[in-house]
C-alpha angles and dihedrals in degrees: 000000000000125000090250091058092046091055096037111162095008123124121231094256092054091047091050092049091048093049090051093052094043091054091044092051093050095047097043094046092044093055092042094051092045087057089053086063091051088066094041111044094042088086093067091057093045093051097080090051092050090050092049093051102035107017095239109174130232088244092057091048090047093053092049093046092045096051089044090053092054090048089049092051092048090047091052090050095050093043090051088066093044096048093050086062107032141040110304095199095053093048093047093050093048091050093055091048091054091048089055091053091049091053092049089053092049091054088058092046093114091052092048092048092048091049092051098044099032091227135085099211142028135064096302091052093047093048091050091047090054089049093050089046090052094049095048094044092048091048089049091051090049090056092040087063088068092064107071105037093065089053092047086055099041102046100054087052091057102033127062116237090243089061101030098098094052098042097037090048088055088049090047090063084080085084092058096037091052094043094045093049091045095053094042095047093043090045088054090048091051091050099044111025135063131060123309106235096156091121092057107095093196090057091049090051092046094052092045091052094046093050094037091234130148112236090204089065109088096218092046092048090053090055092046093050091049090061094040092054091055103039113173092008088130090073091066089054085072104033098051096047089046090059090050090050092054089058090045092057090059090046091056096045096052098033105051136071123193103234143337092273090060089066096039098266127130125242116273113266112256095027099088110122095205095253113142124219088250094054097039112108096007110136094223096052091042092053092049091047092054090047092055099037100037119006098046097028107116093200093056090052093047090052089050092054091046089052090064091061094042092053094047088059097040100044093040089064099034099046098037102028097097092048093046093049094047096044104033102028097032096235124156115251090250093052091045090051090051090048092054088044090056088048089056094045090054087047090058092057091042093051093052091044092051091051093049092048091049093057099036104033105024096032094239096313098134095181092067092055089047090060092053091048095050093051091050093046090054091050094053094042088053091051091050096054101033094050104049094151094070119113113277094248091052091049090051091051091049091050089047090053088055086055089048089062105031093059091057094071091039089060099034096053089062091047093047091047091051092049095046094046093039124226091289093066103018095114092049092049092047090048090055091047088048092059091055092044092054092045081062090047090050092051089047094051097045095037097046093048092052096039092047092051095046108027105018136246097291091065089052091060094045088058093046090053092050090050090052090056090053089051092053091052091050092054090048090063088061096055094114096043118123124250098249145351103244093107089050090049094050091050090051095052092041090056090045092053092044089053090050091051091051091051091049091048092051091047089049092052091049091052091050091049090053090051091053091051 
């Protein structure tokens, strides 16, 4: 659809005002959501430091990450309902504020554990630290679930369906921008901050025991000394992003507006759902609308199932990448952080490319582009794990290319859900997809922690590749699906109004018959 058709019937001043607010909404929400990732992906960089200092196992981390993922998915689902009814900007700002407070608390986890147990070492202290870590991370994930639903509600209100894949894919790079900056900044923190205890032989022995490394081995000693020189650096991975998040909450509150009508603009042509002013907001019609557009919509459910497989792949690499690269490929934590950062940078380009291809090659049918992306992601993941002898830089590029393709479906599932449910139920549909996605994240977290501890990292990647194949098959079943659900929505409201007219007609006839009597 051309720009003239999109703005059909609008004067130049109205178009200019709309373009200003659309750009402002995209930029403000992009930066705000990127900051959400600053107080979310910092944990993956802090994990190696926590293991080095306190001997926390992959299984323990996996349980915490897994439960947190389920909580996040449930939170997204619940907040999808809330955001479809209340102010998106207010909810998004409050969520980021609460994430900042959770991260501040995590940074003081050692102090809290010591206060509760009365000791600063030993099994009781470590168990309490894991418990405090779990509570704060789960609370953080609960508040993280407030971040995406407002965006899923805001963007379809400001962007026409014919341009949604391209522009929302650009917006969706906020995931990768935030995650890349988080891992790079936190990697720098881990490599430069903290207290130098490298001359303390008890600390050296403690780190060696926690990491199961031999200090007499030169490579192992280098790793041990790296952690000893930056003791407690992991705390700053939470405190510094928390300060950034506090500023981000204010940025969101003052920078966003909920929809075009809130600034005196009309709805975009072609995005009317068919709801009349009389029916709008009525509980009965709203309940029926959700039933038709979400709960009984086969395409929404197919996207939900596909999201499980996408998130197993994505979160498996993002959450566990630094640990895998340090433990299985013998990288330093700084180099591993940069490697994951490159993965995210490639993902930014891949996300935008997937959105552009969806609109210009597949005519807005996001599910078709998802199929292409999943097949390519499986190919590059296979190359990464089956060719371990390649030079490090080549391995990093291959892993980054997997990121280039896996982030396409991650973004496009949200876009497709918004289009199929229409702007009136986009947050609810994305909330439902979020639950399934973070079931995948939960399975990834728990499964990878256990598999890595018992069968090694290679087995982890074999499983991730198999899951990618299942995802590709799921997208294939959607090949003939339509672009969006606006036609479905209009038919629903047309039938609803026709039913209402028939009832009124019958009631009118009854009244006339009574008058005759």
